[in-house]
C-alpha positions as CSV (number, residue, x, y, z in Angstrom):
1,X,0.0,0.0,0.0
2,X,1.1,3.6,-0.6
3,X,-0.5,6.9,0.0
4,X,-1.0,9.2,-2.9
5,X,-2.1,12.9,-2.9
6,X,-4.9,13.1,-5.5
7,X,-7.3,16.0,-5.6
8,X,-8.9,16.6,-2.2
9,X,-7.7,13.2,-0.8
10,X,-4.7,11.4,0.3
11,X,-5.7,8.0,-1.2
12,X,-4.6,4.7,0.1
13,X,-3.8,2.5,-2.9
14,X,-2.9,-1.1,-3.4
15,X,-0.8,-1.8,-6.5
16,X,0.0,-5.1,-8.2
17,X,1.7,-6.2,-11.4
18,X,4.4,-4.6,-13.5
19,X,4.8,-0.8,-13.3
20,X,4.8,-0.7,-17.1
21,X,1.8,-3.0,-17.4
22,X,-1.5,-2.0,-19.0
23,X,-3.4,-0.1,-16.2
24,X,-6.7,-1.0,-14.7
25,X,-8.3,0.7,-11.7
26,X,-10.7,-1.3,-9.7
27,X,-13.1,0.6,-7.4
28,X,-14.9,-1.0,-4.5
29,X,-18.4,-0.4,-3.2
30,X,-20.2,0.1,0.1
31,X,-19.8,-1.6,2.5
32,X,-16.7,-3.2,1.1
33,X,-13.1,-2.2,0.5
34,X,-10.2,-2.9,-1.8
35,X,-9.9,-6.5,-0.7
36,X,-13.0,-7.3,-2.7
37,X,-10.7,-7.7,-5.7
38,X,-8.0,-9.8,-4.0
39,X,-8.7,-12.9,-6.2
40,X,-9.3,-10.8,-9.3
41,X,-5.8,-9.3,-9.1
42,X,-3.8,-12.4,-9.8
43,X,-6.0,-13.2,-12.8
44,X,-5.2,-9.9,-14.3
45,X,-1.5,-9.5,-13.4
46,X,-0.9,-12.9,-15.1
47,X,-1.9,-11.1,-18.3
48,X,0.5,-8.2,-17.7
49,X,-1.9,-5.8,-16.0
50,X,-0.9,-3.1,-13.5
51,X,-3.8,-3.3,-11.1
52,X,-4.6,-0.2,-8.9
53,X,-7.1,-0.6,-6.1
54,X,-7.9,2.7,-4.2
55,X,-9.8,2.8,-1.0
56,X,-12.8,5.1,-1.6
57,X,-13.2,8.3,0.4
58,X,-14.4,7.5,3.9
59,X,-12.8,4.0,3.8
60,X,-9.7,2.5,5.2
61,X,-6.6,4.6,5.4
62,X,-7.8,7.2,2.8
63,X,-8.1,10.6,4.3
64,X,-9.3,14.1,3.3
65,X,-6.3,16.5,3.0
66,X,-8.2,19.4,4.6
67,X,-10.6,19.5,7.5
68,X,-12.5,22.2,5.6
69,X,-13.5,19.8,2.7
70,X,-17.1,18.7,2.6
71,X,-17.4,15.1,3.5
72,X,-19.5,14.4,0.4
73,X,-20.4,11.0,-0.9
74,X,-22.2,12.3,-4.0
75,X,-21.6,10.6,-7.3
76,X,-19.7,13.6,-8.9
77,X,-17.2,13.5,-6.0
78,X,-16.6,9.7,-6.4
79,X,-16.1,10.1,-10.2
80,X,-13.8,13.2,-9.7
81,X,-11.7,11.1,-7.2
82,X,-11.0,8.6,-9.9
83,X,-9.9,11.3,-12.4
84,X,-7.7,12.9,-9.7
85,X,-6.1,9.5,-9.1
86,X,-5.4,8.9,-12.7
87,X,-3.7,12.3,-12.8
88,X,-1.7,11.7,-9.7
89,X,-0.5,8.3,-11.1
90,X,0.4,9.9,-14.4
91,X,-2.0,7.6,-16.3
92,X,-3.3,9.1,-19.5
93,X,-5.9,6.4,-19.8
94,X,-6.8,3.2,-17.9
95,X,-9.5,0.6,-17.9
96,X,-12.0,1.3,-15.1
97,X,-13.9,-1.4,-13.3
98,X,-16.3,-1.4,-10.4
99,X,-19.5,-2.4,-8.7
100,X,-21.8,-0.6,-6.2
101,X,-20.1,2.7,-5.4
102,X,-17.2,1.6,-7.5
103,X,-19.4,1.0,-10.5
104,X,-21.0,4.4,-9.9
105,X,-17.6,6.1,-9.7
106,X,-16.4,4.3,-12.8
107,X,-19.5,5.1,-14.8
108,X,-19.4,8.8,-13.7
109,X,-15.8,9.2,-14.6
110,X,-16.3,7.5,-18.0
111,X,-19.4,9.5,-18.9
112,X,-17.8,12.8,-18.0
113,X,-14.2,12.2,-19.1
114,X,-14.3,9.4,-21.8
115,X,-10.9,10.5,-23.2
116,X,-9.3,9.2,-20.0
117,X,-10.9,5.7,-20.1
118,X,-9.7,2.9,-22.2
119,X,-12.6,0.7,-21.4
120,X,-15.2,0.1,-18.7
121,X,-16.4,-2.9,-16.7
122,X,-19.5,-2.0,-14.7
123,X,-21.8,-4.1,-12.6
124,X,-25.4,-2.9,-13.0
125,X,-24.7,-1.5,-16.4
126,X,-25.2,2.3,-16.6
127,X,-24.8,2.9,-12.9
128,X,-25.2,6.6,-12.8
129,X,-27.8,7.8,-10.3
130,X,-30.9,9.5,-11.7
131,X,-31.4,11.8,-8.7
132,X,-34.7,13.2,-10.0
133,X,-36.1,9.7,-10.4
134,X,-34.9,8.8,-6.9
135,X,-37.1,11.5,-5.4
136,X,-40.1,9.3,-6.2
137,X,-41.2,5.9,-5.0
138,X,-40.3,2.6,-6.5
139,X,-42.3,-0.6,-6.1
140,X,-42.6,-1.9,-2.6
141,X,-40.3,-4.8,-3.1
142,X,-37.5,-2.4,-4.3
143,X,-38.2,-0.1,-1.4
144,X,-37.8,-3.0,1.0
145,X,-34.5,-4.0,-0.6
146,X,-33.1,-0.5,0.0
147,X,-34.3,-0.2,3.6
148,X,-30.8,0.9,4.7
149,X,-31.0,3.9,2.4
150,X,-34.2,5.0,4.0
151,X,-32.7,4.5,7.5
152,X,-29.8,6.8,6.6
153,X,-32.1,9.7,5.8
154,X,-32.7,10.1,9.5
155,X,-30.4,11.0,12.4
156,X,-31.5,7.8,14.0
157,X,-29.9,6.1,11.0
158,X,-26.7,8.0,11.3
159,X,-26.5,6.9,14.9
160,X,-27.2,3.3,14.0
161,X,-24.4,3.3,11.4
162,X,-22.0,5.0,13.8
163,X,-22.7,2.7,16.8
164,X,-23.4,-0.5,15.0
165,X,-21.5,-0.3,11.8
166,X,-20.1,-3.8,11.8
167,X,-23.4,-5.5,12.6
168,X,-25.2,-3.4,10.0
169,X,-22.7,-4.0,7.3
170,X,-22.5,-7.7,8.0
171,X,-26.2,-7.9,7.7
172,X,-26.0,-6.2,4.2
173,X,-23.4,-8.6,3.1
174,X,-25.6,-11.5,4.0
175,X,-28.8,-10.0,2.4
176,X,-27.1,-9.0,-0.8
177,X,-25.1,-12.2,-1.4
178,X,-27.5,-15.0,-0.3
179,X,-25.3,-17.7,-1.9
180,X,-22.0,-16.5,-0.7
181,X,-20.6,-18.3,2.5
182,X,-17.9,-15.8,3.6
183,X,-16.1,-16.5,6.8
184,X,-15.4,-14.2,9.8
185,X,-11.9,-13.5,8.8
186,X,-13.0,-12.2,5.3
187,X,-15.5,-9.8,6.9
188,X,-13.2,-8.7,9.7
189,X,-10.4,-7.8,7.2
190,X,-12.8,-5.5,5.3
191,X,-14.6,-4.2,8.4
192,X,-11.4,-2.5,9.5
193,X,-12.0,0.0,6.7
194,X,-15.3,1.1,8.3
195,X,-13.3,2.6,11.2
196,X,-12.3,5.6,9.0
197,X,-13.2,8.8,10.8
198,X,-15.2,10.1,7.8
199,X,-17.0,6.8,7.1
200,X,-20.3,7.7,8.6
201,X,-20.4,11.3,7.2
202,X,-19.6,10.2,3.7
203,X,-22.0,7.2,3.7
204,X,-24.9,9.2,5.1
205,X,-24.3,12.1,2.7
206,X,-24.1,9.7,-0.3
207,X,-27.6,8.3,0.3
208,X,-29.2,11.6,1.3
209,X,-27.8,13.3,-1.8
210,X,-28.9,10.4,-4.0
211,X,-32.5,10.8,-2.7
212,X,-32.4,14.5,-3.5
213,X,-32.6,15.4,0.2
214,X,-29.1,16.8,0.8
215,X,-27.2,19.6,-1.0
216,X,-24.1,18.6,-2.8
217,X,-20.7,20.2,-2.8
218,X,-21.0,23.6,-4.5
219,X,-18.0,23.1,-6.7
220,X,-19.5,19.9,-8.2
221,X,-22.9,21.4,-9.2
222,X,-21.9,21.6,-12.9
223,X,-20.8,18.0,-13.0
224,X,-24.1,17.0,-11.3
225,X,-26.1,18.9,-14.0
226,X,-24.2,17.1,-16.7
227,X,-24.9,13.7,-15.1
228,X,-28.6,14.6,-14.8
229,X,-28.6,14.8,-18.6
230,X,-27.7,11.0,-18.7
231,X,-24.6,11.3,-20.9
232,X,-23.9,8.0,-22.7
233,X,-21.0,5.7,-22.2
234,X,-18.9,6.1,-25.4
235,X,-16.0,3.7,-24.6
236,X,-15.9,-0.1,-25.0
237,X,-17.7,-1.7,-22.1
238,X,-18.7,-5.1,-20.6
239,X,-21.5,-4.8,-18.1
240,X,-22.5,-7.4,-15.5
241,X,-25.5,-8.4,-13.4
242,X,-25.5,-10.8,-10.5
243,X,-28.4,-13.2,-11.1
244,X,-29.1,-13.3,-7.4
245,X,-28.5,-9.7,-6.6
246,X,-31.6,-8.5,-4.6
247,X,-30.7,-4.8,-5.3
248,X,-31.2,-5.3,-9.1
249,X,-34.2,-7.6,-9.5
250,X,-34.7,-8.4,-13.2
251,X,-31.2,-7.1,-14.0
252,X,-30.1,-4.1,-16.0
253,X,-29.9,-5.2,-19.6
254,X,-32.5,-2.7,-20.6
255,X,-29.9,0.1,-20.2
256,X,-27.9,-1.1,-23.2
257,X,-29.0,1.9,-25.3
258,X,-26.9,4.2,-23.0
259,X,-23.7,2.5,-24.4
260,X,-22.7,3.8,-27.8
261,X,-19.4,1.9,-28.4
262,X,-18.8,-1.8,-28.4
263,X,-20.8,-3.3,-25.5
264,X,-21.6,-6.7,-24.1
265,X,-23.9,-7.5,-21.2
266,X,-23.4,-10.7,-19.1
267,X,-25.4,-12.2,-16.3
268,X,-23.3,-14.0,-13.7
269,X,-24.4,-16.6,-11.1
270,X,-23.7,-14.4,-8.1
271,X,-25.2,-11.9,-5.7
272,X,-24.2,-8.2,-5.3
273,X,-20.6,-8.6,-4.3
274,X,-19.7,-10.0,-7.7
275,X,-15.8,-9.6,-7.7
276,X,-15.5,-11.6,-4.5
277,X,-18.2,-14.1,-5.3
278,X,-17.2,-14.7,-8.9
279,X,-13.7,-13.3,-9.4
280,X,-13.1,-15.3,-12.6
281,X,-16.1,-13.7,-14.2
282,X,-15.1,-10.2,-13.2
283,X,-11.5,-10.7,-14.4
284,X,-12.7,-12.1,-17.7
285,X,-14.8,-9.0,-18.3
286,X,-11.7,-6.8,-17.8
287,X,-9.7,-9.0,-20.1
288,X,-12.4,-8.9,-22.8
289,X,-12.5,-5.1,-22.8
290,X,-8.7,-5.2,-23.0
291,X,-8.8,-7.5,-26.0
292,X,-11.1,-5.1,-27.9
293,X,-8.5,-2.3,-28.0
């Protein structure tokens, strides 16, 4: 691991593979961390990849460089973090891959700065939040699946996350990956990342902003306006769904028209934490995008 000053963050980054390898940045979700890709890494470095795994803002050793910076978790901030990391690493372009928050960050960065992205692997297809749509109700089954997001709209929810973060996050792991038998050591290794001093603030803001119930960072308003226009993904992309992912019932294949370059959609026998449940499938998606160049 090394710490890299990138934009408003000092980012904790795990790097594997040759320094002159073809670069791929793998972004994790909530409530996970960079270890979600542990088994994916060896499958990619065997093919010459330089694999970069940052800890998202609010997770693990990553820290804000200034106490004055808003502890935002909004999508524009997550995407801008990836762009800043590419700049800090001196990477003109890289393949981006992610799921959950990491898929969101990767899709946002690709939609806004396609010239910096060599290819995209995204779980849940076009995983950019439609904040205006989020202001209105979904069907009851979907509302039930995202109960935690409703909880975080309240101060009671903030308190719950702050005081019971490990219990709450372990519950989400179990609910979202019903066929994945993870052990205590696997969860405990990642749960250490939830001790970040900004974890609660960033997570709560992420879901309040996504519901249209919290203001974003003023300097990111222009990016949020651009994202509200649903800009297409214009780089080669492989998109993934977990067949047993309760957060995406029915999958996301219907979003294919938002991809204007070469695109393939795959359904994998897994739940929500696809890189850890099916690392071979995730790695193969990255290698496929690489082969299209």
